[in-house]
N, C-alpha and C positions, 0 to 999 in steps of 0.2 A: 381555121380550126373547125373540125367537124364535131358537133355535139352528139353524144351517145345517150341513148335512153336505157333505163333499167329493164332490159329484156332478159330472157333466160340465156340466150346466146348473143354475144356481141361480136360484131365484125368490125375490126379496126382497119380502115382502108389505107392508112398512111402511117408509117412508123413515127412520124413527127406529131401525130395527134396525141393529145393528152387524155388519159382515162381517169375519171374522178372516183371510180369504185374499184375495189380489189377484184382482179380477174385471174383466172387460171387457164392456161392453154391446154386444149384437149386433142391436139394433133391436127385439127382442121379449123377451129375457131376458138374464141374465148368465152368461158362461162363465168358468170358472177360467182364470186366466192360466197359460200353460204355458211351459216351456223348450223346447229342441230335443227333438223326440220321434221315435221310430221306429215305422213301421207296415209291415205286410206287405200289399202291394196284391194280389198273386197268390201263393198258396201253391204249393209245388213240386208239379208234375204233368207228365205227358207230354201234349203237345197237338199237334194236327195242323191246327187251324183258328184263325182270328182270335178273340181273347178280350178283353173289357173287364173291368176291375176294377169293383167296386162303387163308387158315389160315395164319395169320401173327404172328410172335413171338415178344413179348415185353420182352427184357432181363432185363432191370432195370429202365425203364422210369415210371413216375407216371401218365402221361397222353399223349394225342395225339391231334394234330391239323390236321384235314382232310379237303382237298380242292377238290371240284368238279369243274373242269374247262370245261365248255361246250363251244365247239368251233363252232359247226354247228347244226342246227335243221331243220327238215322238219315239217311244220305245227306247232302244239303246243304240243310237248311231255310233259308228266307230270312225272317228275323224283323226287323220294323221296329217300333220302340217309339215311341209318341207319348204326350206328357203333355198332357192336355186340360182346359180350363176349362169349367165348366158355367154358362151364362147362360140362366136360365129352363129350357126343355126342350132347349136346343141346346148342343152341345159344340163348342168352338173349339180348334184345336191351338195350344198355346203353343210346343211343340217337337216336331218329327217328325224322327227319325233320318234322316240323308242316306245312310248306308251300312247295308245289311242285314247282320245277324249270321248267319253260316253255320256257325259252329263253336263248340265249348265255350269258356267263358271268362267273365270278368266285364266288363261294359260299363256305365259310369256316365254319367248325363246330368244336367245342372244347369240349373234355372230359378231365377234370382235377379236382382232389379233391379240394373243397373249392373255385372253380372259381366263379367270380362275374357275373354280367349281360353281355349279348352280346353287343358288340359295334364295331364300325368301320366295317371292312369287315367280321367279325365273325358274322354270322347270327343267330347262336343258340349255347347254351352251356349246359353242364350237369356236375354236381359236383360229379363225380364218379372216383375212381382210375381205371386205365387200367389194366386188368388182363394179365397174360402171353400169352394166346392165344386169338386172336380176329380176326375179319374180317369186311369188309365193304360190304354192299348190296345196290345196286341201283335198286329200284323198278320202273318199267315202268307202268304208269296208262293206257296207250294205246299203239298202235303199230306204232306211229309216230317215225321216226328215229331221233336219237341224237348222235352226235359225242362228246365224252368226255374222260377225263383222271381223275383218282382219285389218288391223292398223299397224303402222310401223313408225318408229322414231329413228331417223338416221343420225348417227352419233359420230362426232369428230374424233 
């Protein structure tokens, strides 16, 4: 019997090998099943232009709660957050903020199938499932500086 380690992607070489952790097949290999997880899409930095996060992988979550935490601004930047699905080499917006952020504060956005209306600190929602590959884009409407972090909670 082959022993498997807890890596992000598991390759099971023989159908008779036993797996001690829950795994899900992704059409080419097996991924560890995960619970709700946290990721940093964009680390804290002062920015003056539009920025895209790296492609992020959703292993088995249904949706995501994305938080834009603006800690400092110069003048009145106009920041618009988008959560985008990647299909092939094309990105499609699942959610684009309808109100630009112009001041410091925490602004959260939820993409989850069947979600209800926005409430509390969640300023906008979209009722879509989160695909395997996705990213966050923060569009700057001008060149005023803003320091912010974008974090995400993948939700089962």
